[in-house]
C-alpha positions as CSV (number, residue, x, y, z in Angstrom):
1,M,31.7,-19.1,34.4
2,I,29.9,-22.1,35.8
3,N,28.5,-21.7,39.3
4,Y,28.4,-25.3,40.6
5,I,25.8,-24.5,43.3
6,D,23.5,-23.2,40.5
7,L,24.3,-26.2,38.4
8,L,23.5,-28.5,41.3
9,N,20.2,-26.7,41.9
10,E,19.4,-26.9,38.2
11,V,19.9,-30.7,38.0
12,Q,18.2,-31.5,41.3
13,T,15.1,-29.3,40.9
14,D,14.9,-29.4,37.0
15,P,12.8,-26.2,36.8
16,Q,12.4,-26.5,33.0
17,G,11.4,-30.2,33.1
18,L,14.3,-31.4,31.1
19,N,14.3,-34.8,32.8
20,Y,17.7,-35.1,34.5
21,A,16.3,-37.4,37.2
22,P,16.8,-40.8,35.6
23,F,20.5,-40.1,35.1
24,I,21.4,-38.9,38.7
25,P,21.3,-42.3,40.5
26,T,23.1,-44.0,37.6
27,G,25.9,-41.5,37.6
28,S,25.4,-40.8,33.9
29,D,27.1,-37.3,34.0
30,Q,27.5,-37.4,30.3
31,S,23.8,-37.7,29.7
32,I,23.1,-34.8,32.0
33,A,25.7,-32.7,30.3
34,D,24.2,-33.6,26.9
35,I,20.8,-32.4,28.0
36,L,22.3,-29.1,29.3
37,N,24.3,-28.6,26.0
38,L,21.5,-29.4,23.6
39,R,20.8,-26.3,21.5
40,N,17.1,-26.4,21.5
41,R,16.2,-23.4,23.7
42,A,15.4,-19.7,22.9
43,A,17.4,-18.1,20.1
44,I,20.5,-16.2,20.9
45,Y,22.4,-13.8,18.7
46,R,25.6,-15.1,17.1
47,S,28.9,-13.3,17.7
48,N,30.9,-14.9,14.9
49,I,29.3,-13.9,11.6
50,T,31.5,-13.6,8.5
51,P,31.0,-10.9,5.8
52,K,30.5,-13.8,3.3
53,E,27.4,-15.0,5.3
54,I,26.0,-11.5,5.4
55,L,26.5,-11.0,1.6
56,G,24.6,-14.3,1.1
57,C,21.6,-12.7,2.8
58,I,21.4,-9.5,0.8
59,I,19.0,-9.3,-2.1
60,W,20.7,-7.6,-5.0
61,S,17.7,-5.5,-6.0
62,E,17.5,-4.2,-2.4
63,Y,21.2,-3.3,-2.4
64,I,20.8,-1.3,-5.6
65,A,17.9,0.6,-4.0
66,L,20.0,1.7,-1.0
67,T,21.1,5.3,-0.6
68,Q,24.7,6.2,-0.7
69,A,24.7,6.8,3.0
70,Q,23.3,3.3,3.6
71,R,25.9,1.7,1.3
72,D,28.6,3.7,3.1
73,L,27.4,2.3,6.5
74,L,27.4,-1.2,5.1
75,A,30.9,-0.8,3.7
76,L,32.2,0.6,7.0
77,M,30.9,-2.4,8.8
78,F,32.8,-4.7,6.5
79,A,35.9,-2.6,6.4
80,T,36.3,-2.5,10.2
81,N,35.3,-6.1,11.1
82,T,36.4,-9.5,9.8
83,I,33.8,-11.0,12.1
84,I,30.5,-9.4,12.8
85,D,29.0,-9.7,16.4
86,A,25.2,-9.7,16.1
87,S,25.0,-10.0,19.9
88,L,25.7,-6.2,19.9
89,S,22.5,-4.2,19.6
90,S,24.4,-1.5,17.7
91,V,25.2,-4.0,15.0
92,R,21.6,-5.1,14.7
93,E,20.5,-1.5,14.7
94,A,23.0,-0.6,11.9
95,F,21.6,-3.4,9.7
96,S,18.1,-2.2,10.4
97,E,19.1,1.2,9.3
98,V,20.7,0.0,6.1
99,F,17.8,-2.2,5.1
100,S,15.1,0.0,6.5
101,A,12.7,-0.4,3.5
102,P,9.3,-1.9,4.6
103,G,9.2,-5.6,3.9
104,S,13.0,-5.9,3.4
105,V,13.8,-9.5,2.6
106,S,17.5,-8.8,3.2
107,L,16.7,-7.7,6.7
108,T,14.6,-10.8,7.4
109,N,17.4,-13.0,6.0
110,L,20.0,-11.2,8.2
111,A,17.9,-11.5,11.3
112,T,17.4,-15.2,10.7
113,M,21.0,-15.9,10.0
114,A,22.2,-13.9,13.0
115,Q,20.5,-16.2,15.5
116,R,20.9,-19.8,16.6
117,P,19.2,-21.9,19.1
118,G,20.8,-21.7,22.6
119,S,21.3,-24.4,25.2
120,R,20.2,-24.6,28.8
121,A,23.8,-24.2,29.8
122,E,24.0,-20.9,27.9
123,E,20.8,-19.7,29.5
124,L,22.2,-20.4,32.9
125,F,25.8,-19.4,32.5
126,G,26.2,-17.2,29.4
127,V,26.6,-17.5,25.6
128,G,29.2,-20.1,24.6
129,T,29.1,-22.1,27.8
130,T,29.3,-25.8,27.6
131,I,28.9,-28.2,30.5
132,S,31.3,-31.2,30.7
133,P,30.6,-34.5,32.5
134,T,33.2,-33.4,35.0
135,D,31.3,-30.2,35.7
136,V,28.2,-32.3,36.4
137,A,30.2,-34.6,38.7
138,I,31.6,-31.7,40.6
139,A,28.2,-30.2,41.1
140,L,26.5,-33.4,42.2
141,R,29.3,-35.0,44.2
142,G,31.7,-32.2,45.0
């Protein structure tokens, strides 16, 4: 949920140096929203990963080397979820357990695929948040 006081403070003080200032006097709320929604910040874990994406990350030779217990855990994750939520630490821990061999390329592939760049809006107000020009207008002009 967007807190308009926090949004106003963000735009007026620009603590990360994102350069909102030129757009405030011109009323270019869209430009400010674009800056806030740009996905160029710290990586965040995705919550919408499909089993197909996961299978694309797994190296066959590493899968063959898994123990039956590791294969069972992987099968259980696929059987109970149509979408995998990597934002849950338990999901990341399960994949680390399955592909626990030192230097696992599959685990590296999974870790890379499970993340995406976040936006400043998401940093401020939570994963999945987008700021509209209307949100900017409300924050700046009430």
